[in-house]
C-alpha positions as CSV (number, residue, x, y, z in Angstrom):
1,M,22.3,8.7,-9.5
2,S,23.5,8.3,-5.9
3,E,22.3,5.3,-4.0
4,S,21.5,7.6,-1.1
5,V,19.2,10.0,-3.0
6,Y,15.7,10.2,-1.5
7,F,12.8,9.9,-3.9
8,S,9.8,12.1,-3.0
9,R,6.8,10.2,-1.7
10,R,3.1,11.2,-1.5
11,I,3.3,10.8,2.3
12,D,5.9,13.5,2.6
13,A,3.3,16.3,2.5
14,S,1.2,14.6,5.1
15,L,4.1,14.2,7.4
16,T,5.0,17.8,7.1
17,E,1.4,18.8,7.8
18,W,1.6,16.6,10.9
19,K,4.8,18.3,12.0
20,D,3.2,21.8,11.7
21,S,-0.2,21.0,13.1
22,P,-1.1,22.5,16.5
23,L,-3.4,19.4,17.0
24,R,-0.5,17.0,16.5
25,K,-0.4,13.7,18.4
26,P,2.3,11.0,18.5
27,L,2.2,9.3,15.1
28,L,2.2,5.6,14.2
29,L,3.5,5.0,10.7
30,R,2.0,1.7,9.5
31,G,2.8,-0.5,6.5
32,A,4.5,-3.7,5.4
33,R,8.3,-4.3,5.8
34,Q,10.5,-2.4,3.4
35,V,7.9,0.0,1.9
36,G,9.9,3.1,3.0
37,K,8.7,4.0,6.4
38,S,12.1,4.7,8.0
39,S,13.3,6.6,4.9
40,A,10.3,8.8,4.9
41,V,10.9,9.7,8.6
42,R,14.6,10.3,8.1
43,H,13.6,12.6,5.2
44,L,11.2,14.5,7.5
45,S,14.0,14.8,10.1
46,E,15.8,17.2,7.9
47,Q,13.2,19.8,9.0
48,F,14.4,19.5,12.6
49,E,17.4,20.7,14.5
50,Y,17.8,17.3,16.2
51,F,16.9,13.7,15.3
52,V,17.0,10.7,17.6
53,E,16.4,7.3,16.0
54,V,15.9,4.3,18.3
55,N,15.7,0.9,16.5
56,F,14.5,-1.7,19.0
57,E,15.5,-4.7,16.9
58,I,19.1,-3.5,16.6
59,E,19.6,-1.6,19.9
60,K,18.4,-4.0,22.5
61,Q,19.7,-1.8,25.3
62,A,17.0,0.7,24.4
63,L,14.3,-1.8,25.6
64,G,15.4,-1.2,29.2
65,V,14.7,2.6,28.9
66,F,10.9,1.8,28.9
67,E,11.0,-0.8,31.7
68,P,11.0,1.3,35.0
69,D,7.9,3.5,34.1
70,L,6.4,5.3,31.2
71,Y,7.0,8.9,32.2
72,P,8.1,10.8,29.1
73,D,10.5,13.2,30.9
74,R,12.4,10.3,32.4
75,I,12.4,8.3,29.1
76,C,13.7,11.4,27.2
77,S,16.4,12.0,29.8
78,D,17.6,8.4,29.5
79,L,17.6,8.5,25.7
80,E,19.5,11.8,25.8
81,S,22.2,10.2,27.9
82,M,22.3,7.1,25.6
83,Y,22.4,8.9,22.3
84,R,24.0,12.2,23.4
85,I,21.5,14.2,21.4
86,P,19.2,16.8,23.0
87,I,15.5,15.9,23.0
88,T,13.8,19.2,23.1
89,D,10.2,20.1,22.4
90,G,9.8,21.7,19.0
91,K,13.4,21.0,18.0
92,T,13.8,17.2,18.1
93,L,12.1,14.5,16.2
94,L,12.1,11.2,18.2
95,F,11.7,8.2,16.0
96,L,11.0,4.8,17.6
97,D,11.6,2.3,14.9
98,E,10.7,-1.4,14.9
99,V,8.6,-0.5,17.9
100,Q,6.8,-3.9,17.8
101,A,9.8,-5.2,19.6
102,C,9.1,-3.0,22.6
103,P,5.3,-3.0,23.4
104,R,5.9,-0.8,26.4
105,A,7.2,1.9,24.0
106,I,3.8,1.7,22.1
107,S,2.0,2.1,25.5
108,A,4.2,5.1,26.3
109,L,2.9,7.0,23.2
110,R,-0.3,8.1,25.0
111,F,1.7,9.6,27.8
112,F,3.8,11.6,25.4
113,Y,0.6,13.1,24.2
114,E,-0.6,13.8,27.7
115,K,2.6,15.0,29.3
116,R,5.0,16.1,26.4
117,P,2.6,17.3,23.7
118,G,5.2,19.6,22.3
119,L,7.6,16.8,21.4
120,H,7.4,15.3,17.9
121,V,7.3,11.5,18.2
122,I,6.9,8.9,15.5
123,A,6.8,5.2,15.9
124,A,6.9,2.6,13.1
125,G,7.4,-1.1,12.8
126,S,7.3,-3.9,10.2
127,L,5.0,-6.2,12.3
128,L,3.3,-3.4,14.2
129,E,-0.2,-4.7,13.7
130,F,0.6,-7.8,15.7
131,A,1.8,-5.9,18.6
132,L,-1.2,-3.6,18.5
133,A,-3.6,-6.6,18.5
134,E,-2.0,-7.8,21.7
135,L,-2.4,-4.5,23.6
136,P,-5.8,-4.1,25.2
137,S,-5.6,-0.3,24.6
138,F,-2.8,1.7,23.0
139,G,-4.2,5.2,23.4
140,V,-7.2,5.5,21.1
141,G,-7.8,9.3,20.6
142,R,-4.3,10.1,21.8
143,I,-2.4,8.7,18.8
144,Q,-2.6,9.3,15.1
145,S,-1.9,6.8,12.3
146,M,-0.7,7.1,8.7
147,Y,-0.4,4.3,6.2
148,I,2.3,3.9,3.6
149,F,2.5,1.5,0.7
150,P,5.1,0.8,-2.0
151,F,5.7,3.4,-4.7
152,S,2.7,4.5,-6.7
153,F,3.1,5.0,-10.4
154,A,3.1,8.8,-9.8
155,E,6.0,8.5,-7.4
156,F,7.8,6.2,-9.8
157,L,7.2,8.5,-12.8
158,Y,8.3,11.6,-10.8
159,A,11.6,9.9,-9.9
160,T,12.1,8.6,-13.4
161,N,11.1,11.6,-15.6
162,E,9.8,14.7,-13.8
163,M,8.8,16.4,-17.1
164,M,6.7,13.4,-18.1
165,Y,5.1,13.4,-14.7
166,K,4.1,17.1,-15.3
167,H,2.7,16.2,-18.7
168,L,0.4,13.7,-17.1
169,Y,-0.6,15.2,-13.8
170,N,-1.2,18.8,-15.1
171,K,-3.7,17.6,-17.7
172,A,-7.3,18.7,-17.5
173,D,-9.9,16.0,-16.8
174,Y,-10.1,13.3,-19.4
175,E,-8.1,15.3,-22.0
176,P,-6.0,12.8,-24.0
177,L,-2.2,13.1,-24.1
178,T,-0.7,13.3,-27.5
179,P,-0.1,9.9,-29.0
180,A,3.7,10.2,-28.6
181,I,3.4,11.1,-24.9
182,H,0.7,8.5,-24.3
183,N,2.9,5.8,-25.7
184,K,5.9,6.9,-23.7
185,V,3.9,6.9,-20.4
186,V,2.5,3.5,-21.3
187,E,6.1,2.2,-21.6
188,Y,7.0,3.7,-18.2
189,F,3.8,2.1,-16.7
190,K,4.7,-1.2,-18.2
191,T,8.1,-1.1,-16.6
192,F,6.6,0.0,-13.3
193,M,4.1,-2.9,-13.2
194,L,6.9,-5.4,-13.8
195,I,9.5,-4.1,-11.3
196,G,6.8,-3.0,-8.8
197,G,7.1,-0.3,-6.2
198,M,9.3,-1.6,-3.5
199,P,11.7,1.3,-2.8
200,E,14.9,-0.7,-3.0
201,V,13.9,-2.3,-6.3
202,V,12.9,1.1,-7.7
203,R,16.2,2.6,-6.6
204,M,18.1,-0.3,-8.3
205,W,16.2,0.1,-11.5
206,L,16.7,3.9,-11.6
207,N,20.4,3.6,-10.8
208,H,21.3,0.7,-13.0
209,G,18.3,-0.3,-15.2
210,R,19.1,-4.0,-14.8
211,S,16.2,-6.4,-14.4
212,L,18.5,-9.1,-13.0
213,L,19.6,-7.0,-10.1
214,C,15.9,-6.0,-9.5
215,H,15.0,-9.7,-9.5
216,Q,17.7,-10.5,-6.9
217,I,16.4,-7.8,-4.6
218,Q,12.9,-9.1,-5.0
219,A,14.1,-12.5,-4.0
220,D,15.8,-11.0,-0.9
221,I,12.6,-9.2,0.1
222,I,10.6,-12.4,-0.3
223,A,13.1,-14.2,1.8
224,T,12.8,-11.5,4.5
225,Y,9.0,-11.8,4.5
226,T,9.2,-15.6,4.7
227,D,11.7,-15.4,7.6
228,D,9.1,-13.3,9.4
229,F,6.6,-16.2,9.1
230,A,8.7,-18.1,11.7
231,K,7.7,-15.3,14.2
232,Y,4.1,-16.4,13.8
233,K,4.8,-20.1,14.5
234,T,3.0,-20.0,17.9
235,R,-0.2,-19.0,15.9
236,I,0.2,-21.0,12.7
237,S,2.6,-23.1,10.7
238,P,4.9,-21.1,8.4
239,L,4.2,-23.6,5.7
240,V,0.5,-22.6,5.7
241,L,1.5,-18.9,5.5
242,R,3.9,-19.5,2.6
243,N,1.5,-21.6,0.6
244,T,-1.4,-19.2,1.2
245,W,0.7,-16.2,0.2
246,Q,1.7,-18.0,-2.9
247,S,-1.9,-18.9,-3.7
248,V,-2.9,-15.2,-3.4
249,A,-0.4,-14.4,-6.2
250,E,-1.8,-17.3,-8.3
251,Q,-5.4,-16.3,-7.7
252,A,-5.0,-12.6,-8.1
253,G,-7.9,-11.0,-9.8
254,C,-10.3,-13.9,-8.9
255,K,-12.5,-14.8,-6.0
256,F,-10.2,-16.6,-3.6
257,V,-10.7,-20.3,-3.4
258,Y,-9.5,-21.8,-0.1
259,S,-9.2,-25.3,-1.5
260,A,-6.7,-24.1,-4.2
261,V,-4.0,-23.5,-1.6
262,Q,-1.4,-26.3,-2.0
263,G,-1.1,-28.6,1.0
264,G,-4.6,-29.7,1.7
265,F,-5.0,-27.4,4.7
266,D,-8.5,-27.0,6.2
267,T,-10.4,-23.8,5.5
268,A,-10.0,-22.5,9.0
269,K,-6.2,-22.6,8.8
270,V,-6.2,-20.9,5.4
271,K,-8.5,-18.2,6.7
272,E,-6.2,-17.6,9.7
273,A,-3.3,-17.4,7.4
274,L,-5.0,-14.8,5.3
275,E,-5.8,-12.7,8.4
276,L,-2.1,-12.8,9.4
277,L,-0.9,-11.9,6.0
278,Q,-3.3,-8.9,6.0
279,M,-1.9,-7.9,9.4
280,A,1.6,-8.1,8.0
281,G,0.5,-5.8,5.1
282,L,1.4,-8.4,2.4
283,I,-2.1,-8.8,1.0
284,I,-5.1,-6.5,0.7
285,P,-8.7,-7.8,0.7
286,V,-11.2,-6.7,-1.9
287,T,-14.6,-7.6,-0.5
288,H,-17.9,-8.1,-2.2
289,T,-20.7,-5.6,-1.6
290,S,-24.3,-5.5,-2.7
291,A,-23.6,-1.9,-3.6
292,N,-27.0,-0.4,-2.7
293,G,-25.3,2.8,-1.6
294,V,-22.5,4.3,0.4
295,P,-20.9,3.2,2.7
296,F,-20.1,-0.2,1.1
297,G,-19.0,-1.9,4.3
298,A,-22.5,-2.1,5.7
299,Q,-23.5,-4.3,2.7
300,S,-20.4,-6.3,2.4
301,N,-20.1,-10.1,2.2
302,P,-16.7,-11.4,3.3
303,K,-17.6,-14.9,2.0
304,F,-16.8,-13.4,-1.4
305,R,-13.3,-11.9,-1.4
306,K,-10.4,-11.4,-3.7
307,F,-6.9,-10.6,-2.4
308,L,-4.3,-8.3,-3.9
309,P,-0.6,-8.8,-3.3
310,V,0.8,-5.6,-2.0
311,D,3.3,-5.3,-4.9
312,T,3.1,-6.3,-8.5
313,G,6.8,-6.9,-8.8
314,I,6.8,-9.3,-5.8
315,M,3.8,-11.0,-7.2
316,L,5.4,-11.6,-10.6
317,H,8.5,-13.0,-8.9
318,Q,6.3,-15.4,-6.9
319,L,4.8,-16.5,-10.2
320,G,8.2,-17.2,-11.7
321,L,7.9,-14.6,-14.4
322,N,11.1,-13.0,-15.6
323,I,11.2,-9.2,-15.7
324,G,13.6,-9.0,-18.7
325,E,11.6,-11.4,-20.8
326,M,8.3,-9.7,-20.0
327,L,9.7,-6.3,-21.0
328,L,9.8,-7.7,-24.5
329,L,6.1,-8.6,-24.5
330,S,3.3,-6.4,-25.9
331,D,1.4,-4.2,-23.5
332,T,-1.7,-6.4,-23.8
333,D,0.3,-9.6,-23.2
334,I,1.8,-8.1,-20.1
335,V,-1.4,-6.9,-18.4
336,C,-3.0,-10.3,-19.0
337,K,-0.4,-12.0,-16.9
338,G,-1.6,-13.0,-13.4
339,G,-4.5,-10.5,-13.3
340,L,-1.9,-7.8,-13.5
341,A,-4.2,-5.1,-14.8
342,E,-6.8,-5.6,-12.0
343,V,-4.1,-5.8,-9.3
344,S,-2.4,-2.7,-10.6
345,A,-5.7,-0.8,-10.7
346,G,-6.6,-1.7,-7.2
347,L,-3.1,-0.8,-5.8
348,E,-3.2,2.5,-7.6
349,L,-6.5,3.4,-6.1
350,L,-5.3,2.4,-2.6
351,K,-1.9,4.2,-2.9
352,N,-3.5,7.4,-4.0
353,G,-6.0,7.5,-1.2
354,N,-5.9,9.4,2.1
355,P,-2.8,8.2,4.1
356,R,-4.5,9.1,7.3
357,V,-7.3,6.5,6.8
358,R,-7.1,2.7,6.5
359,E,-9.1,2.3,3.3
360,D,-11.0,-0.8,2.2
361,L,-11.5,-2.0,-1.4
362,Y,-14.8,-3.4,-2.7
363,Y,-16.2,-5.1,-5.8
364,W,-19.6,-6.1,-7.0
365,L,-20.7,-9.5,-8.4
366,N,-24.2,-10.3,-9.6
367,L,-25.1,-13.2,-7.3
368,H,-28.2,-14.0,-9.2
369,K,-28.0,-16.7,-11.9
370,D,-30.0,-14.8,-14.4
371,R,-26.9,-12.9,-15.7
372,Q,-23.1,-12.9,-15.2
373,A,-21.8,-9.4,-14.4
374,E,-19.0,-8.1,-12.3
375,I,-17.6,-4.7,-11.4
376,D,-13.9,-4.8,-10.4
377,Y,-13.9,-1.8,-8.0
378,L,-16.4,0.5,-6.4
379,L,-15.4,4.0,-5.3
380,A,-17.2,6.4,-3.0
381,V,-16.8,9.9,-4.4
382,Q,-18.4,12.7,-2.4
383,G,-21.1,10.4,-1.2
384,R,-21.9,8.8,-4.5
385,M,-21.0,5.5,-6.0
386,V,-18.6,5.2,-9.0
387,P,-18.0,1.8,-10.6
388,V,-14.6,1.0,-12.1
389,E,-14.2,-1.7,-14.7
390,V,-10.7,-2.9,-15.6
391,K,-9.8,-4.2,-19.1
392,A,-6.5,-5.9,-19.8
393,G,-6.2,-4.6,-23.4
394,T,-7.6,-1.7,-25.4
395,R,-10.8,-3.4,-26.5
396,G,-13.6,-5.3,-24.9
397,S,-17.3,-4.9,-24.3
398,M,-18.6,-3.0,-21.3
399,Q,-21.7,-5.1,-20.7
400,S,-21.2,-5.5,-17.0
401,L,-20.5,-1.8,-16.6
402,Y,-23.6,-0.7,-18.5
403,Y,-25.7,-3.3,-16.7
404,F,-24.6,-2.0,-13.4
405,L,-25.1,1.7,-14.3
406,Q,-28.7,0.8,-15.3
407,L,-29.3,-1.4,-12.3
408,K,-28.2,1.2,-9.8
409,D,-29.3,4.2,-11.8
410,L,-25.9,5.9,-11.8
411,P,-24.9,8.8,-14.0
412,Y,-21.5,7.4,-15.1
413,G,-18.8,4.8,-14.6
414,I,-15.0,4.4,-15.3
415,R,-13.4,2.0,-17.7
416,T,-9.6,1.7,-17.2
417,S,-7.3,0.0,-19.6
418,M,-4.2,0.8,-21.8
419,E,-6.4,3.1,-23.9
420,P,-5.9,6.9,-24.0
421,F,-8.3,9.2,-22.2
422,G,-11.7,9.2,-23.8
423,E,-15.5,9.3,-23.4
424,K,-18.3,7.0,-24.4
425,E,-21.9,7.1,-23.4
426,R,-22.0,7.4,-19.6
427,V,-18.4,6.1,-19.4
428,H,-15.2,7.9,-18.7
429,I,-12.2,6.1,-20.2
430,V,-9.1,6.5,-18.0
431,P,-5.7,4.9,-18.9
432,L,-4.4,2.5,-16.2
433,Y,-1.4,4.8,-15.8
434,A,-3.7,7.7,-14.8
435,L,-6.2,5.9,-12.6
436,G,-4.4,7.0,-9.4
437,A,-3.9,10.5,-10.6
438,M,-7.5,10.9,-11.5
439,R,-8.9,9.5,-8.3
440,D,-9.4,12.9,-6.7
441,R,-11.1,14.2,-9.9
442,L,-13.5,11.3,-10.6
C-alpha cells in the first residue's frame, strides 16, 4: 500500500457539503496536532481546479501579506503573485494552514465572507484555540467550524477491510453478527485500541503491520506535543503540563484527582494545565451531571470530572505499555488496561458525532451515600436521555444501569462491552466495536 494513499474520513462528506452549500462561510477546521486536518483539506482540493496552500509556520513571508490591510481582493492578488496560482471564486480552494501563527489571517476570514463570499476558504491550525482565545472577536456568525479527531474505528476498519466494514455497518439494529465475523471484528477492534487512531500510526500499521514502528511514531508525536508545551511557558510551566497530561493517562476512567499529579503542584496550577491541554485538543473532559433531563450542561458539576486522552494509542504509550506484548493478551485483559474500555467508548461516541458541533461528554454518579452507582456516559437522543454503561469484559452485573433506569423512569439503556449484540430486559447490548456505528440508531 502506498505511503501517499488517502484513507477516507467521516469528515470528507461534511467538507463536500460545505463546498457545495450556497450558505457557505469561511471554514475553521479545528482539532489537535496530527489528527489529519491538512490531509483532509488536500483531499477536498481534488474537487477544485486550483489549490493554494499557505503554511504560516513554514512560509514566514506569507505573514506580510496580511499586514497592510485585510481586504480580500488585495490579499488574493498578493497570494496569486507569490504562488503563481489563480485565486478565482468557485474554482480555487484557499487553505490557510497553521493559521494560529498569523492572527491577522484569522481576523481576515470575516472579510472574506463579507467581500468574497464566492471564494472557498479554509483555515486550520494545531494550536488554533489559543489564537482564538486572544482575539476579542473573530467573526461570530461569519465563520463556520468543523471538528476533527483521530481515526474512529469505522474509519480504521474501512481502511483495513472494506468488506468487514460493510458486514458491520449494514447490519440491522441490534442484530448479532455471526460468531466468526464477530470474533474477527473484535480482533480488528483490539488492534485499533492498541495502536490508536493517529493517522500516521494507522498508515504505518496498514502499510507494514509492525508494532515497533508504530511505537516509534507515537513517541515522535508525544515529543511534538511536549515541544508545544514550551509555547505555553508564559502561561504555565511545561513541567506542570507534562505531569498533568501524564496523570490524565494514569487516571483515565476515574474522577480526576488533582493531588495525584506528580510534583506537588497546587490545585490552581493543575486546573490551569487541564484547561490548556483541553484547548490543545489533547484531553477531553467528561463532566458530572445530575441528569434530570436534557440538556445535561445546565445540571453539570465541573467539580466532578473525568478526562479522556484524545487517543488510546498515545495513552498506552504514556503508560509504558508495549503494543506487541498487549496484542498477545486476551480481549478482557486488554480492555482492563488503563480504563481502556471506558476511554474507547467515550472517544467512539465523540468521533461519530456531528463534526459541525463541539460536543461535550457527561456521566452520572450517585452523590448520595445510600448507594454506589455510576453511569459512564449519557447521550441525548432526539430529546431523550439514554444511559451507557461500559463493561471491560463480557460479564458483569448491571446494577447501576437498572438503578438509573428506575430512578429516572427511562425506557431503556445501553450496555457496551466485548459481547455480541443482544437484548436483556430494558437493555440493548452493543459491542464496543459498534458503539460509534450505532450512535445514530440508538
